[in-house]
C-alpha positions in Angstrom: -21.2 11.1 9.5 -18.4 10.4 6.8 -15.0 11.3 7.3 -12.5 12.2 4.2 -9.4 10.4 4.0 -6.2 12.5 3.9 -3.6 11.6 1.2 0.0 11.8 2.4 3.2 10.3 2.4 4.4 8.5 5.5 7.8 10.1 6.9 10.9 8.5 7.0 10.5 8.1 10.9 7.3 6.7 10.6 8.5 4.2 7.9 11.2 3.2 10.1 8.8 2.2 13.0 6.4 0.7 10.3 5.0 -2.9 11.7 4.2 -4.8 8.5 2.4 -7.5 10.5 0.1 -5.1 11.7 -0.1 -3.3 8.5 -0.9 -6.4 6.8 -3.7 -7.1 9.4 -5.1 -3.5 8.7 -5.1 -4.2 5.0 -7.1 -7.6 5.4 -9.5 -5.8 7.9 -10.0 -3.0 5.1 -10.5 -5.5 2.4 -13.3 -7.3 4.6 -14.9 -4.0 5.1 -14.8 -3.2 1.3 -16.6 -6.9 0.7 -19.2 -6.1 3.3 -20.1 -2.6 2.1 -19.8 -4.0 -1.6 -22.4 -6.6 -0.7 -24.6 -4.3 1.6 -24.7 -1.7 -1.2 -23.4 1.2 1.0 -21.5 3.2 -1.5 -20.3 6.0 0.9 -18.6 3.4 3.2 -17.5 1.1 0.6 -15.7 4.3 -0.9 -14.0 5.0 2.5 -13.1 1.2 2.7 -11.5 1.3 -0.8 -9.7 4.4 0.1 -8.4 3.1 3.4 -7.1 -0.1 1.8 -5.3 1.8 -0.9 -3.7 4.3 1.7 -2.5 1.1 3.8 -1.2 -0.8 0.7 0.6 2.6 -0.1 2.2 2.7 3.2 3.3 -1.1 3.3 4.9 -0.4 -0.5 6.7 2.7 0.9 7.9 0.7 3.7 9.1 -2.2 1.6 11.0 0.2 -0.8 12.8 2.1 2.0 13.2 0.0 5.1 12.0 -3.5 4.1 13.4 -6.2 2.1 13.0 -4.3 -1.3 15.2 -1.7 0.0 18.1 -4.0 -0.8 17.3 -4.5 -4.5 18.4 -2.1 -7.0 17.1 -1.9 -10.8 18.5 -4.7 -12.9 21.8 -3.9 -14.4 21.7 -3.7 -18.2 18.7 -4.7 -20.6 19.0 -8.5 -21.3 16.7 -7.8 -24.1 18.8 -5.0 -25.9 20.6 -6.0 -29.0 24.2 -6.3 -29.0 26.1 -3.9 -30.9 29.2 -5.6 -32.8 
């Protein structure tokens, strides 16, 4: 029996309590499952493993951008490749 993963955005409160070490461990476990099911040629479980990995990665990125180290970095100021007007 397979279960369908729900796509959802984590809430701000969930992101504030996100554990990046645990998240990284979960991502590694999903990657291991992906490799195992690919080798076993079990397409249903492979799909689930890939979906889980992508969901976990999206949660990490959301945490990084809002509460993690990436939250303090804004967009670069100005375009260094833009031509100067004289």
